[in-house]
N, C-alpha and C positions, 0 to 999 in steps of 0.2 A: 333122414335115417330112422330108425326102428326104436322101440321105447326096451326092443329085446337087447342083451348086450351081444354085440355081433364077432368080436374079436377081443383077442389078448395083446400085449407088448411082451417083450421080452427082457420085460427089471420086475423086480422084485421090490416093494416099500419098505423102507425103516424109517420108523416114527420112534422121535427119544420123547417120553413124556417126562415133565419135569416133575419131580416129587415136594415134599413137605421141606425140606432143608432148603431145595433151592426157593420158595418163594420165601422162607424165612429169610437168606440171605438179602432176595430184593425186597423186603418193609424193612430190614434192619441199615442197609446204605440208603437206601432213598430219603433224602431229607424230607420228602413230603411224601409218607407213604402211603401207596393206593390200595383202597378199601378194594382188596384181590381175594376171592376165592381160590383154592387149588382147583376145584372146576373149572372154574373162569381162566386162569393159567393153561390149564394141561388143553383146552378146546380146541384151538385153533394153532399146531404146532407146523413147524418144517416136518417137512420130507424128503428123506432121501431115495432118488432110485439104484436101484444098485443089479450088480449084471446075473441074471437066473442062473447062466450056465457056471457060477462059483459060489451061487447063496442059495442054498434050496431048500433051508431050513432055518427058524431062531436059532439052534446053536450057531450055524453058519454065521448068520446074523451080528450074534454076540460077538465072535472072534471078530468082524469085520468091525465093528464100533469100537472093540475092545483094541485093536491095531491102531484105529485113531482117535482115543477118548481125549489126549491131548486138544487137538484141533476142535473136533467138538465141542468140546467144555467152552473153549476160546470162544467159540462160532456164538453159543446161545450167552455167555458174558457179553460178549460185543452187541448182541443186540439189545439186551438190556441198557449196560453201561459204557459208551467208547471210553471213559476214563479208568484206565488199567488200575489205577492206585484204589479204587470200590472193589477191585476182583479181590476174591480169596486167596491169599499167599498159601503155598506149598502146598498146591493141588497135587491130587494123586490117582490113580484106577481107582482105589476105595471111597475117595470121595465122590467122586462121576459115578460109582455105581450105588450109593446113598442116594446120589442126587436125581437122578436119571434112571426111567425103568424104558425097555427097548421093547419095542413093538413089529412084528414083522408080517408083513402080507407079501405072500407069493402068486398071487393072479390078482395081476392089475388089468381090469376093461377098459377099454378106450371106448367111451361112450359119444367122441365129441362125433362131429363131421366134419371137422377140418383137421388139415396136419397138424404135427406138433410142430411146436418152434421152438428152438434153442436160444437163450438169453445167455449172452457169454459176461460174465459178470467180472470188472477189473479191479486191482486190490484198490483199498481207499489212499486217501491221503500219506496215511502213515508207510504205506507198503502191504499192509497186513490182509494177507489172503490164505486162506489155507488149503495149501497146495496139497497138504497131507490129506485131504478129504480123497482125493483121485483115486 
């Protein structure tokens, strides 16, 4: 494998970065709040590979996210607390926009020398699996 990028994959990458209200929620509901800065929280977030045929621009990515905002919101809340009683009630698209910043990357370079492997995640014990993300 050369150090120079050799090829791209036919996917774009959507990353949702939490904003201050998300961190405020974490610190408010946690019985033992973490000493966590916004920079630390934003450092390593999930990425979502999307079709480059359907999503070519940030605006396309925003439309993709906004169609799935509730499932994505649920995903991020569940990553922090599985107890849904701790989650904010009456979530809205406006709240989602206040809590997350959307980043889109249209060029994904595959620098690894091995094939891509896909891990199929199953629903958890409560059956929670956001099928809307597909």
